[in-house]
C-alpha positions as CSV (number, residue, x, y, z in Angstrom):
1,M,82.4,326.2,42.1
2,F,79.5,327.6,44.7
3,F,77.9,329.4,41.8
4,F,76.9,326.3,39.7
5,F,75.2,324.8,42.9
6,F,73.5,328.1,43.4
7,F,72.4,328.4,40.1
8,F,71.2,324.8,40.0
9,F,69.0,325.0,43.2
10,F,67.7,328.2,42.3
11,G,66.5,326.6,38.6
12,F,65.0,323.8,40.8
13,I,63.3,326.0,43.1
14,S,62.0,328.3,40.4
15,L,60.7,325.4,38.3
16,F,58.3,324.1,41.6
17,L,57.4,328.0,41.9
18,V,56.2,328.9,38.1
19,R,54.2,325.5,37.4
20,K,51.4,327.8,35.8
21,H,52.7,328.0,32.1
22,Y,54.4,325.2,30.2
23,L,57.0,327.4,28.5
24,L,57.8,329.3,31.7
25,S,58.7,325.1,33.2
26,L,60.9,324.8,30.1
27,F,62.9,327.8,30.5
28,C,63.4,326.7,33.9
29,L,64.5,323.3,33.1
30,E,66.5,324.9,30.4
31,F,67.9,326.9,33.1
32,I,69.3,323.9,35.1
33,F,70.5,322.0,32.0
34,L,72.9,325.1,31.4
35,S,74.1,325.1,35.0
36,L,74.9,321.7,34.8
37,F,76.7,322.3,31.2
38,L,79.0,324.9,33.2
39,F,79.7,322.9,35.9
40,I,80.9,319.8,33.3
41,F,82.8,322.6,31.2
42,F,84.5,323.9,34.4
43,Y,85.5,320.4,35.8
44,L,86.6,318.8,32.3
45,N,88.6,322.2,32.0
46,F,90.0,321.8,35.5
47,F,91.5,318.2,35.0
48,F,92.5,319.0,31.6
49,Y,90.1,316.3,30.0
50,E,88.4,316.5,26.5
51,F,85.1,318.5,26.0
52,Y,83.5,315.4,24.0
53,Y,81.3,314.7,27.3
54,G,80.3,318.0,27.3
55,V,79.5,318.5,23.7
56,V,77.4,314.9,23.8
57,F,75.7,316.6,26.8
58,L,75.1,319.7,24.8
59,V,73.2,317.4,21.8
60,F,71.0,316.2,24.5
61,G,70.1,319.2,25.7
62,V,68.9,320.2,22.5
63,C,66.8,317.4,21.9
64,D,65.1,318.2,25.0
65,G,64.6,321.5,24.1
66,V,63.1,320.7,20.6
67,L,61.0,318.1,22.1
68,G,59.6,320.4,24.8
69,L,58.8,323.0,22.3
70,S,57.3,320.7,19.7
71,L,55.1,319.2,22.6
72,L,54.3,322.8,23.6
73,I,53.0,323.5,20.1
74,Y,50.9,320.3,20.0
75,I,49.2,321.8,23.6
76,V,48.6,324.8,22.0
77,R,46.9,323.9,19.0
78,K,45.1,320.7,21.1
79,F,43.7,322.8,24.0
80,S,44.5,326.0,22.7
81,S,46.4,327.6,25.9
82,D,49.7,326.8,27.4
83,Y,48.5,326.5,31.0
84,L,49.8,323.4,32.9
85,D,46.3,323.1,34.3
86,S,44.2,323.4,31.3
87,F,45.1,319.1,30.3
88,N,44.7,316.0,32.6
89,L,47.9,313.7,32.4
90,C,45.6,310.8,33.8
């Protein structure tokens, strides 16, 4: 149980420390997502619940990854780099 929280906080720390490239930020977000999925999976397995919620969580995670990669392609084509400092969010 402690490992899931360790993975979760390690993902957040790496997300705040690695903010130079957009792709590395996406990797950190997917790491956080996988740690949450493992926590939900073992929680549902412990109480003998169905894994329907885990599948729904995976579907949302896949949609999140697809949107992130499509934004990465758009940013690379528009600004010709994947640095987060190369474009303004305002």
